C-alpha positions in Angstrom: 133.9 47.5 71.1 134.6 50.7 72.9 137.9 51.2 71.1 136.3 50.5 67.7 133.6 53.2 68.5 136.3 55.6 69.6 138.3 54.9 66.4 135.3 55.6 64.2 134.6 58.8 66.1 138.2 60.1 66.0 139.9 58.3 63.1 143.1 60.4 63.2 144.0 59.6 66.9 147.0 57.4 66.8 146.8 56.5 70.5 143.4 54.8 69.8 144.9 52.8 67.0 147.8 51.8 69.1 145.5 50.6 71.9 143.4 48.7 69.4 146.5 47.0 67.9 147.6 45.9 71.4 144.2 44.4 72.1 144.4 42.6 68.8 147.8 41.2 69.7 146.6 39.9 73.1 143.5 38.5 71.5 145.6 36.6 68.9 147.8 35.2 71.7 144.9 34.0 73.7 143.3 32.4 70.7 146.4 30.7 69.2 148.1 29.3 72.4 145.5 26.7 73.4 145.2 25.4 69.8 148.9 25.2 69.0 150.2 21.8 67.9 154.0 21.1 68.4 154.5 20.4 64.8 152.8 23.6 63.5 155.8 25.8 62.9 153.9 28.5 60.9 151.4 29.1 63.6 154.1 29.0 66.3 156.1 31.7 64.3 152.9 33.8 64.1 152.3 33.4 67.8 155.9 34.4 68.5 155.5 37.6 66.4 152.4 38.5 68.5 154.2 37.7 71.7 157.1 39.9 70.7 154.8 42.7 69.8 153.0 42.4 73.1 156.2 42.6 75.0 156.4 38.9 75.9 159.9 38.7 74.7 161.1 35.5 76.3 158.1 33.6 75.2 158.3 35.0 71.7 161.9 34.1 71.3 161.4 30.6 72.7 158.6 30.0 70.2 160.7 31.3 67.3 163.4 28.9 68.3 160.9 26.0 68.5 159.5 27.0 65.1 162.9 27.0 63.5 164.2 23.8 65.1 164.8 21.3 62.3 163.1 23.5 59.7 165.6 25.7 57.8 162.8 26.9 55.6 161.5 28.9 58.6 164.6 31.1 58.8 163.1 33.9 56.8 160.0 34.0 58.9 161.9 33.9 62.1 164.2 36.7 60.9 161.3 38.9 59.9 159.4 38.3 63.2 162.5 39.3 65.2 163.3 42.4 63.2 159.9 43.8 62.5 158.6 43.7 66.1 158.9 46.8 68.2 160.1 44.5 71.0 162.2 42.3 68.8 165.9 42.2 68.1 168.2 43.4 65.3 171.6 41.8 64.6 174.5 43.4 62.8 176.4 40.1 62.3 174.8 37.1 60.7 176.8 34.8 63.0 175.3 36.5 66.1 171.8 35.9 64.6 172.6 32.2 64.0 174.0 31.8 67.5 170.9 33.5 69.0 168.4 31.2 67.1 170.2 28.0 68.0 170.5 28.9 71.7 168.7 26.5 73.9 167.5 29.1 76.4 166.8 32.8 76.1 169.8 35.1 76.4 169.8 37.6 79.2 170.6 40.8 77.4 169.0 44.2 77.5 166.5 45.2 74.7 
């Protein structure tokens, strides 16, 4: 509530909007995780995008892999989540991207 009041009082302050966005990401993570069903690939991909944005890179990447597993139609959503996040990944080669998504455990590389 304090951040919303601050945003209304100073609508042009980007640091208030950034803090508000981070709170929204954490809230989304806290709400989605307990209700997540293993077969719900769409919600898992959304959760992964929130985790990536919140800096929970390993958890986000693991959830993207689980969302994609056996569901080729999820490739676009997984790609978008990885690329659009400020804490995501960008691949120059399609083969590197495919290898990353099919890995069983998170890779230990620098951001």
